[in-house]
C-alpha positions in Angstrom: 0.0 0.0 0.0 1.1 3.6 -0.6 1.7 4.6 3.0 3.6 1.4 3.7 5.8 1.8 0.7 6.5 5.5 0.9 5.7 6.4 4.5 3.2 9.0 3.5 2.4 11.0 6.7 -1.1 12.0 5.7 -3.5 11.1 3.0 -6.3 12.8 1.1 -9.2 13.9 3.3 -12.8 13.2 2.1 -13.6 16.8 1.4 -10.6 17.2 -1.0 -11.5 13.9 -2.6 -15.1 14.9 -3.2 -14.2 18.4 -4.4 -11.8 17.0 -6.9 -14.3 14.5 -8.3 -17.9 15.4 -7.9 -17.3 19.1 -7.3 -15.1 19.5 -10.3 -17.5 17.5 -12.5 -20.4 19.6 -11.3 -18.6 22.9 -12.1 -17.7 21.7 -15.6 -21.2 20.6 -16.4 -22.6 24.0 -15.1 -20.3 25.9 -17.4 -21.1 23.7 -20.4 -24.8 24.2 -19.7 -24.6 28.0 -19.9 -26.2 29.4 -23.0 -26.5 33.2 -22.5 -25.4 35.0 -25.6 -25.9 38.4 -24.0 -22.9 37.7 -21.7 -20.7 37.3 -24.8 -20.7 41.0 -25.3 -17.2 42.3 -24.7 -15.7 38.8 -24.6 -12.1 39.1 -25.6 -8.6 37.7 -24.8 -6.6 40.9 -24.2 -2.9 41.3 -24.9 -1.2 42.6 -21.8 2.3 44.2 -22.0 4.2 43.0 -19.0 7.1 45.5 -19.5 5.8 48.0 -16.9 5.4 45.2 -14.3 9.2 45.0 -14.1 9.4 48.7 -13.2 10.6 49.8 -9.7 7.6 52.1 -9.6 4.6 50.5 -7.8 2.1 52.5 -9.8 3.5 51.0 -13.0 3.1 47.5 -11.6 -0.3 48.2 -10.4 -1.4 49.4 -13.8 -0.5 45.9 -15.2 -2.2 44.3 -12.3 -5.4 46.2 -13.0 -5.4 44.9 -16.6 -5.0 41.4 -15.3 -7.9 41.8 -12.9 -10.2 42.9 -15.7 -9.2 39.9 -17.8 -9.6 37.5 -14.9 -13.2 38.7 -14.1 -14.3 38.5 -17.7 -12.9 35.8 -20.0 -10.3 34.4 -17.5 -7.7 34.4 -20.3 -5.1 36.9 -21.5 -1.9 37.0 -23.6 1.3 38.4 -22.1 4.1 40.0 -24.1 7.5 41.4 -23.0 7.5 38.7 -20.3 11.3 38.1 -20.1 11.4 34.5 -21.4 14.0 34.6 -24.2 13.3 33.5 -27.8 16.1 31.0 -27.4 14.3 29.3 -24.4 10.9 29.3 -26.1 12.0 28.0 -29.5 14.3 25.5 -27.8 11.5 23.9 -25.8 9.3 23.6 -28.8 12.1 22.0 -30.8 12.7 19.5 -28.0 9.0 18.7 -28.0 9.2 17.9 -31.7 12.4 15.8 -31.1 10.7 13.8 -28.3 8.0 12.6 -30.7 10.1 12.4 -33.9 13.4 11.0 -32.7 12.6 9.0 -29.5 11.6 5.5 -30.5 8.4 4.0 -29.3 10.5 1.5 -27.2 12.2 4.4 -25.4 9.0 6.2 -24.9 7.5 3.1 -23.4 10.3 3.1 -20.8 8.9 6.5 -19.7 5.2 5.5 -19.7 3.1 7.2 -17.0 1.8 3.8 -15.8 5.2 3.6 -14.1 4.5 6.8 -12.1 2.3 7.4 -9.1 2.3 11.1 -9.9 1.1 11.2 -13.5 4.6 11.9 -14.8 6.3 10.6 -18.0 5.0 9.8 -21.4 1.3 9.8 -21.9 -0.1 8.1 -25.0 -3.5 9.1 -26.4 -5.3 5.9 -25.3 -4.2 6.1 -21.7 -6.0 9.2 -20.5 -9.0 11.3 -21.3 -9.6 14.6 -19.5 -13.3 14.8 -20.2 -14.2 11.3 -21.4 -13.6 12.2 -25.1 -11.6 10.1 -27.5 -8.6 12.4 -27.5 -5.9 12.6 -30.2 -2.7 13.7 -28.4 0.5 12.6 -26.8 2.1 14.2 -23.8 5.3 14.1 -21.8 4.8 15.4 -18.3 7.4 16.5 -15.8 7.2 18.3 -12.4 9.2 20.6 -10.1 12.6 19.6 -9.0 14.9 21.8 -6.9 17.5 21.2 -9.6 15.2 23.0 -12.1 14.6 25.9 -9.8 16.9 28.9 -10.3 16.6 29.7 -6.6 17.7 26.2 -5.6 14.5 25.7 -3.7 14.1 25.6 0.1 14.6 21.8 0.6 10.9 21.3 1.6 9.4 20.2 -1.7 7.0 17.3 -1.6 5.3 15.4 -4.4 1.6 15.5 -4.9 1.1 12.5 -2.6 3.4 13.8 0.2 6.5 11.7 -0.8 10.0 13.2 -1.2 11.6 11.1 -4.0 12.3 12.7 -7.4 9.4 11.5 -9.5 10.4 12.7 -13.0 11.1 10.2 -15.7 13.7 11.6 -18.1 15.0 10.2 -21.5 18.6 9.1 -21.3 21.1 11.6 -22.6 22.3 9.0 -25.1 18.7 8.5 -26.4 17.9 12.3 -26.8 21.1 14.3 -26.5 20.7 17.8 -25.1 17.0 17.4 -24.3 17.4 17.8 -20.5 19.6 20.9 -20.7 17.0 22.8 -22.8 14.1 21.6 -20.6 16.0 22.9 -17.5 16.6 26.3 -19.1 13.0 26.7 -20.1 11.6 25.5 -16.9 13.7 27.8 -14.8 12.6 30.8 -17.0 8.9 30.1 -16.8 9.1 29.4 -13.0 10.7 32.8 -12.5 7.9 34.4 -14.6 5.2 32.5 -12.7 6.4 33.8 -9.4 6.5 37.3 -10.9 3.0 36.9 -12.2 1.7 35.8 -8.8 2.9 39.1 -7.3 0.8 40.9 -10.0 -2.2 38.6 -9.1 -1.8 39.7 -5.5 -1.8 43.4 -6.5 -4.8 42.7 -8.7 -6.7 41.5 -5.6 -5.7 44.5 -3.5 -3.4 42.3 -1.4 0.3 43.0 -0.5 2.5 42.3 -3.5 4.3 39.5 -1.6 1.2 37.8 -0.3 1.7 34.6 -2.2 5.5 34.5 -1.9 5.7 32.2 1.1 3.4 29.7 -0.7 5.7 29.4 -3.7 9.0 28.6 -2.1 8.7 24.9 -3.3 5.7 25.1 -5.6 4.0 22.6 -7.7 4.7 23.2 -11.3 3.8 20.5 -13.8 4.8 21.1 -17.4 3.8 19.1 -20.5 5.2 18.7 -23.9 2.0 18.1 -26.0 1.7 16.8 -29.5 -1.5 17.1 -31.5 -1.4 15.3 -34.9 -3.3 16.8 -37.8 -6.9 15.6 -38.0 -7.8 12.7 -40.2 -10.3 14.8 -42.0 -10.8 18.6 -42.5 -12.7 20.3 -39.6 -12.4 24.0 -40.2 -15.3 25.0 -37.9 -16.8 23.6 -34.7 -19.2 20.7 -35.3 -20.8 17.8 -33.5 -18.3 15.1 -34.8 -15.0 16.8 -34.2 -11.7 15.0 -33.5 -10.9 16.4 -30.1 -7.2 16.9 -29.1 -8.0 17.6 -25.5 -11.5 17.6 -24.1 -13.4 20.4 -22.3 -12.0 21.1 -18.9 -10.8 23.7 -16.4 -7.3 23.7 -15.1 -6.6 22.5 -11.6 -3.9 24.8 -10.2 -3.5 28.6 -9.7 -2.9 29.6 -13.3 -1.4 28.2 -16.5 1.3 29.6 -18.8 0.9 28.3 -22.3 3.5 28.4 -25.1 2.4 27.1 -28.5 3.7 26.5 -32.0 2.1 28.6 -34.7 -0.6 26.0 -35.3 -3.8 27.2 -33.5 -5.9 24.8 -31.5 -6.9 26.4 -28.2 -10.7 27.0 -27.9 -12.3 28.9 -25.1 -15.9 28.4 -24.0 -17.9 31.7 -24.1 -21.0 32.3 -21.9 -23.2 31.5 -25.0 -21.8 28.0 -25.1 -20.0 28.8 -28.3 -16.3 28.2 -28.7 -13.8 31.0 -29.3 -10.8 30.0 -31.3 -7.8 31.6 -29.8 -5.4 33.2 -32.3 -1.7 32.5 -32.2 0.1 35.6 -31.0 3.9 35.4 -31.9 6.2 35.8 -28.9 3.3 35.8 -26.4 2.3 33.4 -23.7 -1.4 32.7 -23.0 -2.3 32.8 -19.4 -5.5 31.5 -17.9 -7.0 31.4 -14.4 -7.3 27.9 -12.9 -9.3 26.4 -10.0 -7.2 27.5 -7.1 -7.5 31.2 -8.0 -11.2 30.8 -8.6 -11.7 29.2 -5.2 -9.4 31.8 -3.5 -11.5 34.6 -5.0 -14.9 33.0 -4.4 -15.6 32.9 -8.2 -14.6 36.5 -8.9 -11.8 35.2 -11.1 -13.0 32.8 -13.8 -11.5 29.3 -14.2 -12.8 29.2 -17.8 -13.5 25.9 -19.6 -11.4 25.3 -22.7 -10.3 22.5 -25.0 -7.9 21.8 -27.9 -9.0 21.0 -31.5 -6.4 20.9 -34.2 -8.2 22.2 -37.3 -5.1 22.6 -39.5 -3.1 20.3 -41.7 0.0 20.7 -39.5 1.0 19.1 -36.2 0.5 21.3 -33.2 3.0 21.4 -30.3 2.3 23.2 -27.0 4.0 23.5 -23.7 1.6 24.3 -20.8 3.1 25.1 -17.4 0.6 24.6 -14.6 1.7 26.7 -11.7 0.6 25.8 -8.2 1.4 26.8 -4.7 3.4 24.6 -2.3 1.5 21.3 -2.3 1.1 21.4 1.5 -1.0 24.6 1.2 -4.6 24.7 2.1 -6.6 26.7 -0.5 -9.6 28.5 0.9 -11.5 31.6 0.0 -9.6 34.8 0.9 -11.5 36.9 3.5 -11.0 40.0 1.3 -13.0 38.2 -1.4 -16.0 37.7 0.8 -18.6 40.5 1.2 -20.1 41.0 4.6 -22.3 38.0 5.4 -21.3 36.2 2.2 -20.5 32.5 2.4 -17.8 30.8 0.4 -18.9 28.8 -2.6 -16.1 26.3 -2.1 -14.7 24.3 0.8 -11.1 24.4 1.8 -8.9 21.8 0.0 -5.4 20.5 0.2 -3.5 21.7 -2.9 -1.4 18.7 -3.8 -4.0 16.1 -3.0 -6.6 17.9 -5.0 -4.4 18.0 -8.1 -3.5 14.3 -7.7 -7.2 13.3 -7.5 -8.0 15.4 -10.6 -5.1 13.6 -12.4 -6.3 10.2 -11.2 -9.8 11.0 -12.7 -8.3 11.4 -16.2 -7.0 7.8 -16.6 -9.1 5.4 -18.5 -8.4 2.9 -15.7 -10.8 4.0 -12.9 -8.1 3.6 -10.2 -6.0 6.3 -11.9 -2.3 6.3 -11.1 -2.8 4.4 -7.9 -4.0 0.9 -7.4 -7.3 0.0 -5.6 -5.6 -0.8 -2.3 -3.9 2.7 -2.4 -7.3 4.4 -3.0 -9.1 2.4 -0.3 -6.4 3.3 2.2 -6.4 7.0 1.3 -10.0 7.3 2.4 -10.3 4.9 5.3 -7.1 5.1 7.3 -6.8 8.8 7.9 -5.8 9.8 11.4 -5.1 13.5 11.2 -8.5 14.9 10.1 
């Protein structure tokens, strides 16, 4: 069993389990059921220039934070430019993504299969997971935070999603894919720095001290994916009922997502009318979207908007989402400043790492997810600290 093998000190409580499964499913269905075209008025994915946010002048930083707040309370998505991640790092990680699928043999990818991971890390073939029950056409390579990838060196307190301490990443051997790890490390460090900077802007956007979230991101969760979406088997230029889905409709689990993509479009964002907005490719920009933790912290003020991926082109699509979380031992609950007098929170407190792990488990075609049945039974019957 998991606790016996790894000595896990605490296991997922029932509230976190229920919120990650039935709660998340209910939220998704409620968003998919919305059909109010009037609320589409003014729907946009704004482009926000981050350059002033690096200024030493607080009012400059606050100006950017105010733009972020507007985006987060409307569409829940925005582009960022002048973000400080170099062209070399960005083009490098996209090239390594292509190399992973073009040059790494199926045999070597099988050695990295996520069925060998308790944490959802490694190579993910199309048939192994489905985020929303759809027949998805994608492959992924998933990796998570390591102190060796953190430019700060970390604080020595990082824990995996399940509370364990071992290094869970599964990397290709250097002889199998020369130079891969070095490029990944450079990119990961750059986006980690950017994510921490963005979190300070999110704090300002909520009228909180700029450093409010800093203590929660000293050993943060940060899962990245190298995703490959093949061209569709048939032309599908517009949304239709028989589309070939790359990644099914979902909201992201963590605080926010930083998305880098190749020039092939694919991201589609659900509007209040129930129609899909096809996000344009903006060269040199990242796409940022609010995820569940920020929505829960703000009691729904910030929108964790449902989205999906459909490759409608004749070219392969590559993307690199970076899902930024807080330290996995953090309890996420509505901020008092986001509750009006007498208002009750819409969401219950959850444990960050355990919530993400349960959401990941729910995506596997095997109902027991990344953990076997004994592990799951133990998680919800042998708890002693709740």
